[in-house]
N, C-alpha and C positions, 0 to 999 in steps of 0.2 A: 529541540523537538525531535531529537534521534539520537543515533549513536555517535559519539565523537569517533574518528578514525584511531586517535591515539588510545582511547579507552578499549576498542576492539584490539588493538595490538597488545595491550596489557593482559587482557583477558584470555587472549589467545596464548600467550607466553605463561600465563599462571596455570593453564589446563595442560600446558605441554603438549599442544597440538602440532602436528608435522608441519614444518617450514615449507608449505607448498605454494607455487605461484598458480598452479592450475587444478582446481579440484574437480572431480567427478561425484556422480550421485554413490557411486559405489565407495568412495572415501567417507561418505557421510557416516556409514556405519560404525566406524570408529569413534563418533561423537558421542559424549554422554546423553542419555536418552531424555532429559529433561532441558537441554540446551536448546534456546530459541536461535535459530540461524537462517540465513538465506543463502542461497547459490545462485550466482548471476554471472554469466560468462566465464564460469569456472573461478570466480572469486568468492572466498568464503567470507560472509558478512555476519557479524554478531551484534544486532541491533539492540540499544538500550534506550528506549523511548522515555520521553518526559511525561509527567502528569498531564500536561495539555493534550499532548499528542493522543494520549489514550482517550481521556475526555471527548476529544473531538471524533475519535474513531467510534466511540460509542453513541454518540449523538448522531453522526452519519449513519450508523447501522438502525438506528430507531427510526429514522427519516425513510430509510430504503424499504423497511418493514410495513410501512404504510401501504405501499402499493406493489409489494412483492408478489408475483403470479402464484397461482397454486401450483405446487410440486417443486417449488424452489425455495431455498432458505438463505438468509442473511448470516454471514459467519464473519467474525474479526480474526485476524492474526492467524490464518489458515494456510498451510503448506500446498502448494500446487505442483504437481507432476508435469513436467515439460519435456526435457531431454537429460542427456548426460551430464550436461553442463549448467543446467538451470533448474533451480527448486525455488522460485519466488514464494515469499510470504505476504500476500497483500494485505493491507491493513484492514481493509473489508472487501468482501467478495460476496457474489450472488452465485451460488452453484444449484444444480438438481439434487433433488432430495436422494436419488439413487446412489450418490457417492459420499453423502454425509458420514458415513460410518468408516470413511477410509482416510489415511493419511500417509503419505501426501495424497490429494485427490486429483485426478486427471482433469487436467486444465480444459479440456475440450467440452467438459460440462459446465463451465462458467460462462455467464452472459455479461457480466459486469464486475470490472475491478476498481478499487479505490486506494490511492496512495495519498498519505499525508505528508509533506516535505519537510524535512528537518535541515539544519544548517550544512550537514554532511552528506544529504542524500539528494541535494537538487538535480545533479546531473543524471544520476543513477535513475531518480524517478521520471524525469523528464525524457530521458534518451534511452538508456539501457533497458529499463523495465518496459518502457513503452514499446521499444522494439521486440521484446520478448513477448509481450501480451498481444501484440499484432501478429506475430508470426504464429501463435496458437490460435487466434481466430476469435478473441473476446472482442464482442461488438462495440461495447462502449468502455471507455476508460476515463475515469474523473480522478484529477490531481487537485488536492486541497493544499494551497500555500498559505499558512500562517507566519511566515518568516521573512519574506522577502519584502513586501509592500507596507510601508508605513500608513497608507490610507484604509487598510483593512485585509481581512483573510480573502483570498481569491479562489475561487473554484474554476478550473478549466476542464471542459468537456470535449473529448475526442471520440470519433467513430471511425471504424475501418473504412478506407476508401477503396475504389475499383482496383488500385494497385497493390492492395494487401497492407499498407501502412495506415497510421492515422492521422485525420485531418481534424484539426481544431474547429470546433462546431460554435462554441461560444465561451467566454471568459467573464466572471462577473464577481463584483464584491457585494452586491445586494441580493436579491432573491433568485436562485436558480431552479428554474422549472424545464422538465422534459416530458415526453411521452414515450421515448425509447430508452431501452427496450420495454419500460413499463413507467407510469406515471410516478415522478419524484419532484419533490419540492423541498429546498433547503435554504434556510434564512441565513446567508452568510454574514449579514450585518449581526446578528445575534452572536456569531463566532467571534467577529471582530471585538464586540463588547467583552465578551468573555476572555479573550486575550488580553485585551487591554487593561481589564480588571486584575490579571495576575501581573502584568508587567508594573501596574502601580503598586502592588503589593512588594514588588523587589525593592522598589524605591523606599519602602517604610522598613526594610529589613534591618 
């Protein structure tokens, strides 16, 4: 449900990118303009999401659009401007309309971010990106995990604490509902059924 680190290394080699351990946003100007990338704590990441990852992202975006407040829009796979060593690309993000024509968009205009975990991104999504998003002040962070738990797809909701880091509010594999930062309802059981359908199709291949 995301890029294999070995695939990222092969893509990097094929593109003949500089062998750097610590990238900055200034270095990104050397990348091909159509290349999807993220910069997290100075590490260049070249994601290669699966079809399920993309389908879940689209369904989450649709669910968020139902209650999205006026003046904000739901965007998938959108680069966010943070600092010199970080330019994340949330799977889904809710941002103010005033920055929709910009890329990367300033992260201080985002109110909610969503990441969908893949086998290679678990630590990054749960820790590295969580720290970046919290430091940037995104009030709500949703992590959807379709790979870790056999019993179902799990959504974990975190919100900014008084300390400035995220605190987990809830985690569910059934129906997720919240009123902050706006009304959201997501049926995780339906996501699990979808995941299991694709897993069963692998057995038939």
